[in-house]
N, C-alpha and C positions, 0 to 999 in steps of 0.2 A: 776750578769752576765746575759745579755739578750740572749735568745735562739731563733734560727731561724732554720726551718726545710725545706730542699730542697727535693722535689720529683724528682727522676731521674730513668730512665731505668737502668737495671742491666747489660747491655752489657759493654764490656771493654771500648769502645769509649765513651759511655754515662757517665760512671763513671769518666773517665779522665776529661770530660767536667765539671761534677759536682764538682769534687775536685778542678779544676782550679778556678771555681767561689767561692767555699768555701774559698780558700786561699786569693782571692782578697778581699772578704768581710771582713774576719777576719783581714787582713792587714789594711784596710781602717777604720774599726770599731773595735778597740781593745776590747771594752766591749761586743761584740757580739760573741757568740759561735755558730757554724753551725753544724747541724747534717744532715745526709742523710737518706732519706726514699727510699729504693731501691725497684723497682717494675718491674716485667716482663710484658711487654706490649703485646697486641694481635699481633702486627707486629713481635715481637720477637718469638712468639710461632708458627706462621704459616710459616713453612719452606719447605713445600712440593709443593708450587705453587707460580707463579709470584705475586708480590704485586699488579700488575695491575688487577689481577683477584679478589682481595678482594675489593668489590665494594664500601664499606663505606669509609668515609674520617677519618683521625685521627688515622691511624694504630698504630702510636707510641706515641700518646699524650693523648688519652682518659682516660686511667687508671690514669695517673698523674693528669689530671684535676679533676677526680673524688676524688682523695685523697685530693686535695686542697678544693674542695667544701664540703667535709666531715669534714674539720677541722683538717686533719692529716698532712698537710704541708702548709707552708706559700708562697712558690714560687716553680716553676719548671724550670729546665734548659733543653732546647730543641735544637737539631739541627734545625735551622730555616727552612731549606728546608722541614722538616717533619711537620711543623705546618700549618694546614688548615687556609684559610683566614677568616673563621668563628670562633670567640672566644665565648665560652659559657657565658651566663649571669652570672655576679658575678665574672668573671675573666677578666684580662686585660694583653695584651702583651705590656708591658710598656718600655722595654729596649732591645736594640740590641747591642751586643758587636762588636768591630772592626773586620771587615772581614779580613780573612787571604787568602792564596793562593786558588783560586777557581778552579784550573785545574782538569780536568779528566786526568787519567794517564793510559797508555798502559803498561802491565806487561807481561813478557814472560820468560821462561827458555830456549827457543830455538831460537827465532827470535829477531833481534836487534831493530826493529821498525815496525810500522804498514805497511809501504811500503814494508818491507821485507817479509811479510806474503805471502805464495803462494796462488794461487786460490783455493777456497774451504776450507781454513783453518777455524778451529772452534774457535770462540771468545765468551767468556762468559760475560754477563752483566745482571743486574737485571732491567735495565731501558729502557723503550720505547723511552725516549729522546735520550739516547746514541745509541740505536739500529738504530733510524732514522738517526742520523748524521753519524754513522759509515757506514751504507749501502748507504747513499747518495754519500759517497766518494769511498767506496769499495763494490759495489753490488755483487761482486763475492764471498764474504765471507759467511760462515754459522754461524749465531748467535744462541747461545744456552743459555737458561736461567741459571742464577747462583744465588742460594740462600745460606743461612747460614750466620753466623757471619764472620767477616773479616778473622779470622784465618782459618775457614773452607773453605772459598773461596780460600785462598792462598794454602791450602793443596791440594785442587782439581786441582789447576794449577800445583803444583809440581808433582802430581801423573800422569799428562799427560792427564787428562780428557778434557783439553782445550789447544789449541796452544797458546792462549793469553787470558787475561781478562782485563776488564776496570773497574777501581774503582776511587773514589774521592781521590786525592792526599793528602788532608789535614788530613784525618783520619789515613792513613798509616804513615804520618810524625809524628802525635801526639803519635802514639803507637810504633814508632821506628821500623817499619816493612819493610822498603824499603831496608835495608842493605842486606837481604838474597835473593833478587831477582836479577838475572843476568842482565836482560834488562828492563830498565825503560825509558819511553818516555812520556813527557807531550804532550797532544793533544791540542795544542793551538787554533786549528780551531774549537774545540767544544764550543758551547755556553752553559754556566752552567744553572742549574735549579734555580728557585726562591730561594733566601736565602742561596745559597751554601756558606759554610765556615764561616758562622756567627752563633752565639748562640742567641736564643731568650729567654728572661727572662719573664715568665708569672707569675702574682701574683694574690692574692685575692684582688679584686678591692677596698674593703672597708678598707683595712689596709694601712693607710697613712705612717706608719713607715716603712713597708716593701717596699712601693713605693719609699720612700726616699733612702733606701739602694740600691734598684735595679737601680735607676736612676744614681747612681754613676758609674755603669757599662756601661751606654749608650754611644755609639759613634755616634755623630750626622750625619756625612756624610754617614755612613753605614745605620743608621736608615732611612734617606731620600731615599737612593738608594733602599733599600729593600722595602720601602713603595711603590715606583713606581712599583717594580716587583710584589708585592702582590696585588696591585690595578689592574694591568694588568690581573693577573690570576683570580681574583674575577670576573671581567667583562667578560672575555672570557669564564668563567665557567669551567675551566680545573681543574681536580683533581691532587693530588700529583704525580700520576703515568702516566699521559697523555703524549703523544709525543709532548711536548711543552718545549721550551727553552726560557728563558728571562733573561737579565742581564743589570743592570744599573750601570753606573760609574759616578763619579763626578770629574770635574776639579776644584780643590779648588782655583786655581789662577784666573780663569775666572768666577767661581761660576756658572757653567753650568752643567747640567746633561744630559748624553747621554744614550739612552736605545735601545737595539736591541733584536729582538725576531724572533723565527721561529716555525712554526707549520707544521706538515706533517704526512704522513702515516708512521708507524713503519718499513715498508720495504724500506724506503728511497726515496719514490716517492711522488708526489703531494706536494712538499715543498713550503711553503710561507714564505718569508723573509721580514721583515720591520724594520726600525729604525727611531728614532726621537731624537731631541735635544731641550732643553729649559733651561731658567734660573732656578736657584735653587728655587726661589720663586714660580715657577709653578709646583713644585714637586707633589702637591696635585692633579693635574689634568693630569699629563703627562702619567701615566699608563693607565688611562681611555681613553685618546686620542689615544694612540697606539693600544689599544684593539679595539676601534671603527674603526680605519683605517683598521685593519686586518679583522674585521667582514665584512666591505664593500667589501673586496676582497675575501670573501668566507671562512673565517676561521672556522665558525661554522659547515658548511657542511664537511669540511676536518676533524674536530675533531669527528663529529658523525660517519663518515665512518671509521676513524682510529680505533675507539673503536670497531666497528663491525668486522674489519678484524684482529685486533691485536692477538687474540687467538680464531680464529673462530671454532676450534675443542674443545674448552672448555667453560663451562658456568661459569660466575662470581658467587662467593659466596658473598652474601650481609651481612654486619655486622648487 
């Protein structure tokens, strides 16, 4: 019996994802047994400040990558949105699973929808991207940072620390946590972050057998769309926590990819929107082209200033 070790974060959602991949591998490869190497990442330990203040990249991936490089794991399962565009030497992001529902979702125990929130209502979110899009639409709201694991965030909402919070729909669905929340509204006008609702499979690059197994999990349309998104982020130079949204979709009938992006200040001002479309065989350059178009319109200045004003009363902690 062949053994494979998956490195995974120890959070409830990360474990759901790792067990999902374990089951898929063992179903497709009956002679392979999969074990999990559970790790508590730096991002899971820092719960007293916004992620945007942790200046280094790879809040949720570095420890898993270290385990692979040390020979203690063959592959890692990541939420793709957490994976920096730089992959360490010796490792390879070789497969992306089929993307699921990418929605951000409004949750409340008191108000039925975002539009029902009164002026000055307190909304919790961890994300500068969400903060930017929320305040662009509702500049009258008060946005308060929200940290902790998913259950902690939902408890804070239930305790009345927030009038509403905004989270990713897919994680709540996977953990079956939506049933206990009275009011749930998908925010379809929000543009997701790079890689939302897809899993990234990172492997030790020298292991051809692990690559063969990992590639059985790859979904080509999702791989191409998320490559466009990751290329855009790489060129624009935005970290995982920056106020940047980018989303690519493929029309499989016409074999064309569309991508839209927005950059702005986290207070919902100085917003820059762009979108492009191209044939699938141009996927390798589409993300770069969109980034260059936005740079020509001042994206880099917006990002630089957004970082300065995001948490002007606090100093970033560098990894």
